C-alpha positions in Angstrom: 0.0 0.0 0.0 1.3 3.4 -0.9 2.8 5.2 2.1 1.3 8.4 3.1 3.8 11.1 2.1 1.8 14.3 2.1 0.8 15.9 5.3 -2.4 18.0 5.5 -0.4 21.2 5.6 1.9 20.2 2.7 -1.1 19.4 0.5 -2.6 22.8 1.1 0.8 24.5 0.2 1.2 22.4 -2.9 -2.0 23.6 -4.5 -0.1 26.4 -6.1 2.4 24.1 -7.8 0.3 21.1 -8.6 -0.3 20.7 -12.3 -3.6 18.9 -12.9 -3.4 15.6 -14.8 -6.6 14.4 -16.4 -9.4 15.3 -18.7 -11.6 18.4 -18.4 -13.0 21.3 -20.4 -11.6 24.1 -18.3 -13.4 26.9 -16.5 -15.1 26.9 -13.1 -16.8 23.6 -13.7 -13.6 21.8 -14.3 -11.2 23.2 -11.7 -11.0 26.9 -12.4 -11.7 29.7 -9.9 -14.8 29.2 -7.8 -17.8 31.4 -8.6 -18.4 33.9 -5.8 -20.5 32.3 -3.0 -20.7 28.9 -4.8 -19.5 25.7 -3.2 -17.4 23.3 -5.3 -17.9 19.6 -5.6 -15.0 17.4 -6.7 -16.1 14.5 -9.0 -13.5 11.9 -9.7 -14.5 9.4 -12.5 -12.4 6.4 -13.6 -12.4 6.6 -17.4 -13.8 7.9 -20.6 -13.1 4.7 -22.5 -16.5 3.4 -21.5 -19.6 5.3 -22.7 -21.3 4.6 -19.3 -18.8 6.6 -17.3 -19.0 9.5 -19.8 -22.7 9.6 -19.2 -22.2 9.3 -15.4 -19.9 12.3 -15.3 -22.2 14.4 -17.5 -25.2 13.5 -15.4 -23.5 14.3 -12.1 -22.2 17.6 -13.4 -25.6 18.7 -14.7 -27.4 17.7 -11.5 -25.0 19.4 -9.2 -24.9 22.6 -11.3 -28.7 22.7 -11.2 -28.4 22.8 -7.4 -26.0 25.8 -7.7 -22.6 24.1 -7.2 -19.4 24.5 -9.2 -18.2 21.1 -10.3 -14.6 20.0 -10.6 -15.0 16.9 -12.8 -12.0 14.8 -13.8 -11.4 11.4 -15.4 -8.3 9.3 -14.7 -8.4 7.0 -17.8 -8.1 4.0 -15.5 -4.7 5.2 -14.2 -4.5 4.7 -10.4 -1.8 7.3 -9.8 -3.5 9.8 -12.0 -6.7 9.5 -10.0 -4.8 9.7 -6.8 -3.1 13.0 -8.0 -6.5 14.3 -9.0 -8.1 13.6 -5.7 -5.1 15.1 -3.8 -5.5 18.3 -5.9 -9.2 18.4 -5.1 -8.4 18.2 -1.4 -5.7 20.9 -1.7 -8.3 23.1 -3.4 -10.6 22.5 -0.4 -13.6 21.3 -2.4 -16.7 21.2 -0.2 -17.5 17.5 -1.0 -15.8 14.7 -2.9 -17.7 12.2 -5.1 -15.4 9.3 -6.1 -15.8 6.4 -8.5 -12.5 4.7 -7.9 -10.1 3.1 -10.3 -8.6 1.2 -7.4 -9.8 2.3 -4.0 -6.9 0.7 -2.2 -4.6 3.4 -3.6 -6.9 6.2 -2.2 -7.0 5.2 1.5 -4.4 7.8 2.6 -5.8 10.6 0.5 -9.3 9.9 1.8 -8.1 10.0 5.3 -6.6 13.4 4.6 -10.0 14.5 3.3 -11.6 13.4 6.5 -9.0 15.3 8.6 -9.6 18.5 6.8 -13.4 18.1 6.9 -14.2 17.2 3.4 -17.1 14.6 3.2 -16.7 11.8 0.7 -19.4 10.0 -1.2 -18.6 6.7 -2.9 -20.1 6.6 -6.4 -21.1 3.2 -7.8 -17.8 1.6 -6.8 -17.5 1.1 -3.1 -14.5 2.7 -1.5 -12.9 -0.1 0.6 -11.0 -0.2 3.9 -11.7 3.4 4.9 -13.9 5.1 7.4 -13.6 8.4 5.5 -16.6 7.7 3.4 -20.0 9.2 4.4 -22.4 7.5 1.9 -22.6 5.2 -1.0 -24.8 5.6 -4.1 -25.0 2.6 -6.4 -27.1 -0.1 -7.8 -28.0 -3.4 -6.2 -24.8 -5.0 -7.5 -25.5 -8.6 -6.3 -29.0 -8.0 -7.9 -27.3 -7.2 -11.2 -25.6 -10.6 -11.1 -28.8 -12.3 -10.1 -30.6 -10.8 -13.1 -27.9 -11.9 -15.4 -28.1 -15.4 -14.0 -31.9 -15.4 -14.1 -31.9 -14.2 -17.7 -29.6 -17.1 -18.7 -31.7 -19.5 -16.7 -34.8 -18.5 -18.6 -33.4 -17.9 -22.1 -31.5 -21.2 -22.1 -34.5 -23.1 -20.5 -32.2 -24.5 -17.8 -35.1 -25.6 -15.5 -36.5 -27.9 -18.2 -33.2 -28.8 -20.0 -32.6 -32.4 -20.9 -29.3 -31.9 -22.6 -26.2 -30.1 -21.2 -25.3 -26.7 -22.5 -21.8 -25.1 -22.6 -21.0 -21.9 -20.9 -18.0 -19.6 -20.3 -17.7 -16.7 -17.8 -16.3 -13.2 -18.3 -16.4 -11.4 -14.9 -15.4 -7.9 -13.8 -12.3 -6.4 -12.4 -10.8 -7.9 -9.2 -10.2 -4.4 -7.7 -13.8 -3.5 -8.0 -16.0 -4.7 -5.1 -19.1 -4.5 -7.5 -17.5 -7.2 -9.6 -17.3 -9.6 -6.6 -20.9 -9.0 -5.7 -22.0 -9.4 -9.3 -20.3 -12.8 -9.5 -21.9 -13.8 -6.3 -25.3 -12.9 -7.7 -24.6 -14.8 -11.0 -23.6 -18.0 -9.1 -26.5 -17.8 -6.7 -28.6 -18.7 -9.8 -26.2 -20.7 -12.0 -24.1 -22.8 -9.6 -26.7 -25.5 -9.2 -26.7 -26.0 -12.9 -22.9 -26.3 -13.0 -23.1 -28.8 -10.1 -25.7 -31.1 -11.7 -24.2 -31.0 -15.2 -26.9 -28.9 -16.9 -24.2 -26.3 -17.6 -20.7 -27.4 -18.6 -17.8 -25.1 -18.6 -15.2 -26.8 -20.9 -12.3 -24.5 -19.8 -13.0 -25.3 -16.1 -12.7 -21.6 -15.3 -15.7 -20.8 -13.1 -14.3 -19.2 -10.0 -14.1 -15.4 -9.7 -10.3 -15.5 -9.6 -10.2 -17.5 -12.9 -12.8 -15.4 -14.7 -12.2 -11.8 -13.5 -10.7 -9.3 -16.0 -8.6 -6.4 -14.7 -9.9 -2.9 -15.4 -12.9 -4.4 -17.3 -10.7 -4.7 -20.4 -12.6 -5.4 -23.7 -9.3 -6.6 -25.3 -8.7 -9.2 -22.6 -12.3 -10.5 -22.9 -11.7 -10.9 -26.7 -8.4 -12.7 -26.0 -10.0 -15.0 -23.4 -12.8 -15.8 -25.8 -10.5 -16.6 -28.6 -8.5 -18.9 -26.3 -11.6 -20.7 -25.1 -12.9 -21.2 -28.7 -9.6 -22.5 -30.0 -8.8 -24.6 -27.0 -12.1 -26.1 -25.9 -14.7 -25.6 -28.6 -13.0 -26.8 -31.8 -15.5 -29.7 -32.1 -18.6 -28.3 -30.5 -20.3 -24.9 -30.1 -20.2 -22.6 -27.2 -23.8 -22.0 -26.1 -23.6 -19.3 -23.5 -21.2 -16.4 -22.7 -22.0 -15.1 -19.3 -20.5 -11.6 -19.6 -20.6 -9.0 -16.8 -20.1 -5.9 -19.0 -21.1 -4.7 -22.5 -17.5 -4.0 -23.3 -16.8 -7.7 -22.8 -19.7 -8.6 -25.1 -18.1 -6.5 -27.9 -14.9 -8.5 -27.5 -16.8 -11.8 -27.4 -18.7 -10.8 -30.5 -15.4 -10.1 -32.4 -14.0 -13.5 -31.3 -17.1 -15.4 -32.3 -17.3 -13.7 -35.8 -13.6 -14.6 -36.4 -14.3 -18.2 -35.4 -17.1 -18.4 -38.0 -20.2 -18.3 -35.7 -23.4 -17.2 -37.5 -26.9 -16.3 -36.7 -27.8 -20.0 -36.6 -25.3 -21.0 -33.9 -24.9 -17.6 -32.1 -24.6 -18.1 -28.3 -26.5 -16.2 -25.6 -24.3 -13.2 -24.7 -25.2 -11.0 -21.6 -23.8 -7.7 -20.6 -24.2 -4.7 -18.2 -24.7 -1.0 -18.7 -27.0 -0.9 -21.7 -24.5 1.1 -23.8 -25.8 2.5 -27.1 -23.7 0.0 -29.1 -24.9 -2.9 -26.9 -28.5 -1.9 -27.5 -27.8 -1.8 -31.3 -26.1 -5.2 -31.1 -29.1 -6.6 -29.2 -31.5 -5.3 -31.9 -29.2 -6.9 -34.6 -29.0 -10.2 -32.7 -25.2 -10.0 -31.9 -25.8 -9.6 -28.1 -28.8 -11.2 -26.3 -29.3 -9.0 -23.2 -27.8 -6.4 -21.0 -28.5 -4.8 -17.6 -29.9 -1.3 -17.8 -28.7 0.9 -15.0 -30.4 4.3 -15.1 -27.4 6.5 -14.4 -29.6 9.6 -14.6 -31.4 8.3 -11.5 -28.1 7.4 -9.8 -26.8 10.9 -10.4 -30.0 12.4 -9.0 -29.7 10.3 -5.8 -26.0 11.1 -5.4 -26.5 14.8 -6.0 -29.2 14.6 -3.3 -26.7 13.2 -0.9 -24.3 16.1 -1.7 -27.1 18.5 -1.0 -28.1 16.9 2.2 -24.5 16.9 3.5 -24.1 20.6 2.7 -27.5 21.4 4.3 -26.7 19.4 7.4 -29.7 17.0 6.8 -30.0 13.3 6.3 -29.9 12.0 2.7 -32.3 9.4 1.3 -30.9 5.9 2.2 -32.4 2.5 1.6 -29.7 0.1 2.8 -27.8 0.2 6.1 -26.6 -3.4 6.2 -25.1 -4.7 3.0 -22.0 -2.6 2.1 -19.3 -3.4 4.7 -16.1 -1.9 3.2 -13.8 -3.6 5.8 -13.9 -0.6 8.1 -17.5 0.3 8.4 -21.0 -0.5 7.0 -21.5 2.4 4.6 -25.1 3.9 4.5 -26.3 3.4 0.9 -28.9 4.2 -1.7 -29.3 1.4 -4.2 -31.1 1.9 -7.5 -32.8 -1.0 -9.2 -31.1 -2.6 -12.2 -33.3 -3.9 -15.0 -32.8 -6.7 -17.7 -33.0 -5.3 -21.2 -33.3 -7.4 -24.4 -34.9 -7.1 -27.9 -38.4 -7.4 -26.4 -38.3 -4.4 -24.0 -35.5 -2.1 -25.1 -37.9 0.4 -26.6 -39.8 0.7 -23.3 -36.7 1.0 -21.2 -34.5 3.3 -23.2 -36.4 4.9 -26.1 -39.9 5.6 -24.7 -38.3 6.9 -21.4 -36.1 9.3 -23.3 -32.8 7.8 -22.1 -31.7 7.4 -25.7 -32.9 8.6 -29.0 -33.7 6.1 -31.7 -31.1 7.8 -34.0 -28.4 7.4 -31.4 -28.8 3.7 -31.5 -29.1 3.6 -35.3 -25.9 5.7 -35.7 -23.8 3.8 -33.1 -20.6 2.4 -34.4 
């Protein structure tokens, strides 16, 4: 673990000399001078390589600005040290609240402790900040519920309850440094483990544990490589029936590997995902992905912004879970939004009719 090398006083002094590393558009909303009388909220997001996080940052910025805050929004592009530097800078600038979606929360423990010491409250956004008591609240989705919905969708779509012949499956799980990924896996296996145990599902690679199936930093490229290796090593003489994928980005890599291996519409496997990205919805319409989990990030941003507002007003935010999210130091009071399964049958209702996406956004996705 990175040693704590900056004292509170030194951080404050360093604000003059720190050069900010990261992505932003400049001006007051991205780290410029504070507007007179306005409070500033630091928002640290992990990456712009995923459409979902771009949308999260945009939603958070819009919600907070509607409430009258300046917003210091930065992305770390999945670089742990970049995000650490960004958060240290936010602390040095004495933001009034920190909202953090961590790349790797273990690297942030000392910085978050500094935030606590100088009186800056911290809200954990979607990814739980682990092993720290410097976090006030957590806004996320029911992450184990996401996994259950993926498992239940596979159970129903593959007809596992009534199956008379075994079906093959491979797993593509999330990043080992993301607590959400662990919970998602737990949810998946709460549904599918019994079918692995009784032989209804067969994993030819034998890779079914979280450690064997997790993919660092949610890498699409690694998912593609893993799928290529599974297909060439274990499915030369039979077809892969189910790809249990925890992320739309994985599904894109899986799709590319299957196409290269000669899979067609007639033998295309079930492929799941998470985040309902525009490209994923387009792939679902075109039959190249079967389903995804829709997580309404506009609702998540609304709930998180409400937490920020409550903290700054000295009131209690809306919370619906005070038991589940133990980060190793404390049980973090949480608001969990509901995830929803999305496929070809209900995508219009969930993301078009609701206004979350426009039809042309999906048609033009590439």
